[in-house]
N, C-alpha and C positions, 0 to 999 in steps of 0.2 A: 504494500500500500504506500502511496505517496505521503510525503510529510504534510502536516496541516497547512504550512506556508504554501506549498505547491497547490494544494486543493483550493486554498483561498484565491491565489492568482488565476487559476484556471476556471473557477466557477463563480467568482464574485460578480462579474458583470451580468451573467445570466440570472443569478439569484436576485440581484438588484432590480433588473428589469421586471422579473416576475413579481417581486414584492412591491415595486412601484405601481404596477398595474392593479394590484390588489388593494393597496392602501390609498393610492392617489396622491401621495405627498412624498417629495424627494427626501426630506429629512427623516420622515418616518421609515421610509424604505432603507435608508442608510443605517438607521438604528436597528431595524429588524435584521439586516444582513449581519451586523456585528453580533447581535443576540444569537443568530443562527449559528455562527461559527463558535461562539462561546459554548452554546449547548452541544454542538458537535464535538467539541473538545471534551466537555464534561461527560458525554455519553459515548465516548469512543470505545469503551469496553463493551458496550451493547452492540457495536457494529458486528454483523454476522457474516462478513465476507461477501455481501451482495454488491451490486454495482454502486460505486461511490456517488455518482451524480444523482440518481433517483433517491438515494438515502439522504443526501444533502437537501434535496427539494422537499423531502418528507419532513425533515427537521425545520426547514423554512416554513412549510405549510403549518406545522404545529406551532411554531413561533408566531406566525401571523394570527392563527386562531386564538392563541392566548392573548395577544395584543387586542384583537377585535373584541373579545369578550370583556376585557378590562375597559375598553372605550365605551361599549354599550351604545354605539351610534354609528351610523354609516357616514363615511367621510366622502365628500363630493370630490370628484376628480377634476383637476384643472385641465381643460382641453388643450391649452398651449403646451402642456407637458408631452402630450401624445405626438404633437408635431415635431418635437425634438428627438423622438425615438425613431430610428431608421433601421429596418431589418437588413438592408443591403444597399448597394449602390447600383445605378444603371449607367449604361454607356453615355447617354446624352442627358442634358439638363431636363429636356421635356419628359423623357421616360422616367427620370428620377423623380420629377414632380408628380407624374401620374402614379408611380408606385407609392410615393409618400401619401398622396391623397387617398389611394385605395386602402393602404394600411390604416390611415387615420379613420376612415369610414368604418372599416372592420372593427377597429379598437373601440370606437364610440358605440357601435352596435353591441360589442361584447360587454361593455360597461352597463348596458341597459338590462343585462341578464341578472337573474338571481345569483347569489353568492356561489353556490356549488356549480351551477352551469358555467359561470364565468371562469372559475378555476379549471374546470375540465377542458373548456375550449382553449384557454391559454396554454395549458400543459400539453395538449395534443396538437393543436394547430399552429401554435407559435413556437413552443419549445421542443416539439417533435418527440415527446415521450410515447412509448407504446401504451396500449390499453392496460396491459398488466402492470406496468410501472406506475401509471396514473392510479390504478386501483390500490396499489401498495402505498403510494404517497398520500392519498386521501383516505386510506383505510376504508375502502368500499368494495362492494362486489364488482366483478368484471361486467356482469349484466347491467348493473346500475350505472356504471361508467358509460357503457355503450348507449343505453337509453338516454341518459342525460346529455351526452354529446350529440346524439341524433336530434333531440329536441332543441338543444342550444343552436345547432347549425340551422335548423328550420327557422328559429326566431331571428337569428342574425340575418338570414336571407330575406326574411320578411321586413325587418327594420331597414335594411339597405335598399330594398326595392321601393319602400315608401319614401325614402329620402330622394330617390331619383324622380 
């Protein structure tokens, strides 16, 4: 297994983006990333040789849930944050703009979903986790994940079509 420092460098950005999309606030996401790695260090003895990335996302998910329960309120997402998050670059400025607009539309539609649906959609369609890994991260059944993702994708499609 890699050192904790290596794990931090290789996974920090993905965990930050995941937690930013869940919490909606950069400072909160930064704090949650730090809490995630503190908990990962504390619970390193519970690590059972599974893939490290899904395990870290599970720790991040649990950290977010703990924070969310303490807050007892939904935090509104700042739409300008979404514009600053870019999943990739395109060859031309026009294509880059279109990709960014598509991503922003998708992310806004995702943020309109209920909490569990939003997490499943982000983990599968943005972070490319398998259904099994998502089920493990969210501590849910595989069937539940598939049904939730199917419904989430339907709702996202509906929201995006209504925007057009």
